[in-house]
C-alpha positions as CSV (number, residue, x, y, z in Angstrom):
1,M,-13.3,26.5,22.2
2,P,-10.0,25.2,21.7
3,P,-8.1,25.8,18.3
4,F,-7.9,22.1,17.3
5,E,-8.6,18.8,19.0
6,A,-6.2,15.7,18.7
7,F,-7.6,12.2,19.5
8,F,-7.0,8.6,18.2
9,A,-9.7,6.9,16.6
10,E,-10.2,3.2,15.8
11,P,-11.7,3.0,12.3
12,P,-13.1,-0.4,10.9
13,A,-10.1,-1.6,9.4
14,G,-8.5,-1.7,12.7
15,G,-5.8,0.0,14.9
16,R,-5.7,3.3,16.0
17,R,-5.4,6.5,14.0
18,L,-4.2,10.0,15.1
19,C,-6.7,12.6,13.9
20,I,-6.8,16.3,14.4
21,H,-9.8,18.2,14.0
22,T,-9.8,21.9,13.5
23,P,-13.3,23.4,14.0
24,P,-14.5,26.4,12.1
25,R,-14.0,29.7,13.5
26,A,-16.3,31.6,11.5
27,T,-19.9,30.7,9.7
28,L,-19.6,27.2,8.5
29,R,-18.8,26.9,4.7
30,G,-17.7,23.4,4.3
31,A,-15.9,20.5,6.0
32,V,-12.3,19.5,4.5
33,L,-10.4,16.1,4.8
34,H,-6.6,16.3,4.5
35,V,-5.2,13.1,2.4
36,H,-1.4,13.7,3.1
37,A,1.6,13.1,1.1
38,F,3.6,10.0,1.5
39,A,6.6,8.8,3.5
40,E,9.0,11.7,4.2
41,E,7.1,14.0,2.1
42,M,4.4,13.9,4.6
43,N,6.9,14.8,7.6
44,K,8.1,17.6,5.6
45,S,4.8,19.0,5.1
46,R,3.4,18.9,8.7
47,R,4.1,22.5,9.4
48,M,2.4,23.8,6.2
49,T,-0.6,21.6,6.3
50,A,-1.2,22.9,10.0
51,L,-0.9,26.3,9.0
52,A,-3.5,25.9,6.1
53,A,-5.8,23.8,8.4
54,R,-5.9,26.9,10.9
55,A,-6.3,29.3,7.9
56,L,-9.1,27.4,6.4
57,A,-10.8,27.1,10.0
58,D,-10.7,30.9,10.1
59,A,-12.6,31.0,6.8
60,G,-15.2,29.1,8.2
61,F,-14.1,25.4,7.3
62,A,-14.0,22.4,9.4
63,V,-10.7,20.6,8.8
64,L,-9.9,16.9,9.8
65,Q,-6.3,15.5,9.4
66,I,-5.6,11.8,9.6
67,D,-2.5,9.9,9.8
68,L,-3.4,6.7,7.8
69,L,-2.4,3.3,8.8
70,G,1.6,3.0,9.3
71,C,1.8,6.7,8.8
72,G,2.9,9.4,11.4
73,D,1.5,8.6,14.8
74,S,-0.9,6.0,13.8
75,S,-0.5,2.4,14.5
76,G,1.4,0.1,12.4
77,D,4.7,0.6,10.5
78,F,4.7,1.7,6.9
79,A,5.5,-1.7,5.7
80,D,2.0,-2.6,7.2
81,A,0.2,-0.1,4.7
82,H,-2.2,-1.2,2.1
83,W,-3.9,1.0,-0.3
84,D,-7.4,-0.4,0.3
85,V,-6.9,0.0,4.1
86,W,-5.8,3.7,3.4
87,T,-9.2,4.5,1.2
88,S,-11.2,2.7,4.1
89,D,-9.5,5.1,6.5
90,L,-10.4,8.0,4.3
91,S,-14.2,6.8,3.7
92,W,-14.5,6.4,7.4
93,A,-13.0,10.0,7.9
94,C,-15.4,11.4,5.6
95,G,-18.5,10.1,7.6
96,W,-17.0,11.2,10.5
97,L,-16.9,14.8,9.1
98,R,-20.3,14.5,7.7
99,Q,-21.9,13.6,11.0
100,R,-20.6,16.5,12.8
101,H,-20.8,19.2,10.0
102,D,-23.6,19.6,7.5
103,A,-21.6,21.3,4.6
104,P,-20.1,20.5,1.3
105,L,-17.2,18.2,1.6
106,W,-14.0,18.6,0.2
107,L,-10.9,16.2,-0.2
108,W,-7.6,18.3,0.1
109,G,-4.7,15.9,-1.6
110,H,-1.3,16.7,-1.4
111,R,1.3,15.3,-3.8
112,A,0.6,11.4,-3.9
113,G,-2.3,11.8,-1.4
114,A,-3.9,13.4,-4.4
115,L,-4.4,9.9,-6.0
116,L,-6.0,8.6,-2.9
117,A,-8.3,11.4,-2.8
118,G,-9.2,10.7,-6.4
119,A,-9.7,7.2,-5.6
120,V,-12.3,7.9,-2.6
121,A,-14.0,10.6,-4.5
122,K,-15.2,7.9,-6.9
123,E,-16.2,5.7,-4.0
124,L,-18.2,8.0,-1.9
125,D,-21.9,7.8,-2.1
126,A,-22.4,11.6,-2.2
127,P,-20.5,14.2,-4.4
128,C,-17.2,16.0,-3.1
129,H,-15.0,18.7,-4.3
130,L,-11.0,18.3,-4.7
131,L,-8.3,20.7,-3.3
132,L,-5.1,19.3,-4.9
133,W,-1.7,20.7,-3.9
134,N,1.2,19.8,-6.5
135,P,-0.6,16.3,-7.3
136,V,1.1,13.4,-8.4
137,L,-0.3,12.2,-11.7
138,Q,0.8,8.5,-11.8
139,G,1.3,6.2,-8.8
140,K,4.5,4.8,-10.6
141,A,6.2,8.0,-9.9
142,V,6.1,7.2,-6.5
143,T,7.5,3.6,-6.7
144,Q,10.1,5.2,-9.1
145,Q,11.2,7.8,-6.4
146,F,11.6,4.9,-3.8
147,V,13.8,3.2,-6.3
148,R,15.9,6.5,-6.8
149,L,16.4,6.8,-3.1
150,K,17.7,3.1,-2.9
151,A,20.1,3.8,-5.7
152,A,21.4,6.9,-4.0
153,A,22.0,5.2,-0.8
154,D,23.7,2.4,-2.6
155,W,26.3,4.7,-5.0
156,A,28.5,4.8,-1.9
157,S,29.2,1.2,-2.3
158,G,29.3,1.3,-6.2
159,D,25.8,-0.7,-6.4
160,G,23.6,2.1,-7.2
161,K,23.3,1.1,-10.8
162,A,21.9,-2.2,-9.9
163,A,19.4,-0.7,-7.3
164,G,16.3,-0.5,-9.6
165,A,16.6,-4.0,-10.8
166,W,17.1,-5.3,-7.3
167,V,14.0,-3.4,-5.7
168,K,11.7,-4.8,-8.6
169,A,13.2,-8.1,-8.2
170,E,12.4,-8.3,-4.4
171,L,9.0,-6.8,-4.9
172,A,8.1,-9.4,-7.6
173,A,9.4,-12.0,-5.2
174,G,6.8,-11.1,-2.7
175,R,9.3,-9.4,-0.2
176,T,9.0,-6.1,1.5
177,V,12.1,-3.5,0.6
178,E,13.4,-1.3,3.1
179,I,14.3,2.0,1.7
180,A,15.3,5.3,3.6
181,G,13.8,3.9,6.6
182,Y,10.3,3.1,4.9
183,G,9.2,-0.4,4.2
184,L,7.6,-0.7,0.9
185,N,5.5,-4.1,0.6
186,P,4.7,-5.6,-2.8
187,A,0.9,-5.2,-2.4
188,L,1.2,-1.3,-1.9
189,A,3.5,-1.0,-4.6
190,Q,1.3,-2.8,-7.0
191,S,-1.6,-0.6,-6.1
192,L,0.5,2.5,-6.5
193,D,2.0,1.3,-10.0
194,A,-1.8,0.9,-10.9
195,A,-3.0,4.4,-9.5
196,T,-3.7,7.3,-12.0
197,L,-5.3,10.6,-11.2
198,A,-8.4,11.0,-13.4
199,P,-11.7,12.6,-13.1
200,P,-14.4,11.0,-11.3
201,G,-17.8,11.3,-12.9
202,G,-20.4,13.8,-11.6
203,Q,-21.6,17.2,-12.9
204,G,-21.0,20.4,-11.0
205,R,-18.1,19.4,-8.8
206,R,-15.5,21.7,-8.1
207,L,-11.7,21.1,-8.7
208,V,-9.0,23.8,-7.1
209,W,-5.6,22.6,-8.5
210,L,-2.6,24.7,-6.9
211,E,1.2,24.4,-7.6
212,V,4.1,25.8,-6.1
213,A,6.3,26.7,-8.8
214,G,9.6,28.0,-7.4
215,R,10.8,31.3,-5.9
216,E,11.8,33.1,-9.0
217,G,10.1,34.4,-12.2
218,E,6.5,34.3,-12.9
219,P,4.8,31.2,-11.6
220,A,3.2,29.0,-14.2
221,L,1.4,25.7,-14.0
222,S,3.2,22.5,-15.1
223,P,2.9,21.4,-18.5
224,A,1.3,17.9,-17.2
225,A,-1.4,20.2,-15.4
226,S,-2.1,22.1,-18.5
227,A,-2.7,18.9,-20.3
228,Q,-4.8,17.5,-17.5
229,L,-7.1,20.4,-16.6
230,P,-9.3,20.1,-19.8
231,R,-10.0,16.6,-19.1
232,W,-11.5,17.6,-15.8
233,Q,-13.6,20.2,-17.4
234,A,-14.8,18.0,-20.2
235,A,-15.9,15.4,-17.3
236,G,-18.1,18.1,-16.0
237,W,-15.8,19.7,-13.1
238,Q,-15.4,23.2,-12.3
239,V,-12.0,24.1,-12.6
240,Q,-9.9,26.7,-10.9
241,S,-6.2,26.4,-11.2
242,Q,-3.2,28.6,-9.9
243,A,0.7,28.5,-9.8
244,V,2.0,30.5,-6.7
245,A,5.7,31.4,-5.7
246,G,7.3,29.4,-3.1
247,P,9.6,26.6,-2.0
248,A,8.7,22.8,-2.7
249,F,8.3,22.4,1.0
250,W,7.5,18.6,1.0
251,Q,11.3,18.1,-0.4
252,T,13.5,20.9,1.0
253,V,16.3,20.2,3.4
254,E,14.8,22.6,6.2
255,I,11.5,23.1,7.0
256,E,9.9,26.0,4.9
257,D,6.8,27.5,4.4
258,A,4.8,28.6,1.3
259,P,2.4,31.4,2.6
260,A,1.2,32.2,-1.0
261,L,-0.1,28.6,-1.2
262,V,-2.1,28.8,2.1
263,Q,-3.7,32.2,0.7
264,A,-4.5,30.8,-2.5
265,S,-6.5,27.8,-1.1
266,V,-8.4,30.1,1.2
267,E,-9.5,32.4,-1.6
268,A,-10.2,29.5,-4.0
269,L,-12.4,27.6,-1.7
270,T,-14.4,31.0,-0.4
271,A,-14.7,32.2,-4.0
272,P,-18.1,31.7,-6.0
273,A,-17.8,28.5,-8.2
274,P,-16.5,29.3,-11.6
275,R,-19.0,29.0,-14.5
276,L,-18.9,25.4,-16.2
277,Q,-17.3,25.2,-19.5
278,S,-18.4,23.3,-22.1
279,A,-16.6,20.1,-23.5
280,E,-15.8,22.3,-26.6
281,Q,-14.5,25.2,-24.7
282,A,-12.2,23.0,-22.7
283,A,-10.7,21.4,-25.3
């Protein structure tokens, strides 16, 4: 059996999506759908997600990676991307995995992909678990990042200070804004601004929350994570969380690896589920 299979699929939303399926190389434990980061963070993370997919396959997980509409090698440009199409792509991908692998389903969201994973988890007709890598908690942070990129590009001409107001005005007028080679359309910007990572209902689901916390010192979860996790426990989720040492590979200039993150992912998904805490214990 080949280590992975790459193919183009045609989901209901139309167009072609690049998919990479890595079958399990051990007794089947679960099926994992990767929800990639956005824009350049996705490109910077290609190597790390490939390494993690292979490590999970070695541990008995089937992994499906899909480039969403307008992303990577799928059809369309980023300016064509829409939140509803992305969630439709992911729901289709969940069905594809379920048809081929009768095993617990995991959604593996990285950065802003965690927002999409959380949204899809609410819509599925069956429970799923979540593996989140340095998740973005508010979609507004993504649009603000685009604004900062525009401002940085305009500083050389002395217009950086006005960039934020210009981007907001263009989007409000219904026009797509070109920033760092990516077209941000008003519909996607509006959906991102409204997106929040919050626990879907459902007793007994598992959440594995992992963060890369720098190369030096003792790794520690971000204050935002520490504030969020009790909410998930109170909602009935079985929570595992860990910070590991390593580079923020999704934003480094050179392509870098964070092997501790891969190892922590495999160990968390293969470990027995933690005992569920009561809402009083989680508070």
